[in-house]
C-alpha beads as a LAMMPS data file, in Angstrom:
LAMMPS data file: protein, C-alpha beads

41 atoms
40 bonds

1 atom types
1 bond types

-500.0 500.0 xlo xhi
-500.0 500.0 ylo yhi
-500.0 500.0 zlo zhi

Masses

1 110.0

Atoms # bond

1 1 1 -137.006 -461.011 384.603
2 1 1 -135.914 -462.632 387.871
3 1 1 -132.581 -460.809 388.044
4 1 1 -134.132 -457.396 387.420
5 1 1 -136.855 -458.027 389.992
6 1 1 -134.293 -459.047 392.618
7 1 1 -132.277 -455.913 391.865
8 1 1 -135.319 -453.643 392.231
9 1 1 -136.343 -455.324 395.499
10 1 1 -132.791 -455.068 396.848
11 1 1 -132.475 -451.399 395.936
12 1 1 -135.884 -450.627 397.449
13 1 1 -134.922 -452.433 400.649
14 1 1 -131.657 -450.504 400.829
15 1 1 -133.507 -447.214 400.307
16 1 1 -136.079 -447.978 403.011
17 1 1 -133.362 -449.064 405.457
18 1 1 -131.343 -445.924 404.741
19 1 1 -134.395 -443.716 405.216
20 1 1 -135.264 -445.440 408.513
21 1 1 -131.694 -444.919 409.757
22 1 1 -131.864 -441.256 408.801
23 1 1 -135.125 -440.798 410.725
24 1 1 -133.698 -442.636 413.743
25 1 1 -130.593 -440.422 413.738
26 1 1 -132.726 -437.276 413.404
27 1 1 -135.001 -438.139 416.318
28 1 1 -132.035 -439.217 418.437
29 1 1 -130.278 -435.906 417.730
30 1 1 -133.451 -433.969 418.468
31 1 1 -133.917 -435.759 421.802
32 1 1 -130.320 -435.234 422.931
33 1 1 -130.291 -431.624 421.725
34 1 1 -133.435 -430.890 423.758
35 1 1 -131.874 -432.510 426.857
36 1 1 -128.768 -430.328 426.572
37 1 1 -130.826 -427.143 426.213
38 1 1 -132.710 -428.065 429.385
39 1 1 -129.449 -428.459 431.316
40 1 1 -128.198 -425.025 430.263
41 1 1 -131.272 -423.156 431.442

Bonds

1 1 1 2
2 1 2 3
3 1 3 4
4 1 4 5
5 1 5 6
6 1 6 7
7 1 7 8
8 1 8 9
9 1 9 10
10 1 10 11
11 1 11 12
12 1 12 13
13 1 13 14
14 1 14 15
15 1 15 16
16 1 16 17
17 1 17 18
18 1 18 19
19 1 19 20
20 1 20 21
21 1 21 22
22 1 22 23
23 1 23 24
24 1 24 25
25 1 25 26
26 1 26 27
27 1 27 28
28 1 28 29
29 1 29 30
30 1 30 31
31 1 31 32
32 1 32 33
33 1 33 34
34 1 34 35
35 1 35 36
36 1 36 37
37 1 37 38
38 1 38 39
39 1 39 40
40 1 40 41
């Protein structure tokens, strides 16, 4: 049972980390995109 539990915890941690990175990239893109639009106008 220990090996399976470690695998599930590791996969969950990888999923959460990946999702957090995706959100960070999205908000970073949104912020920079908004800044560029402001410069054009």
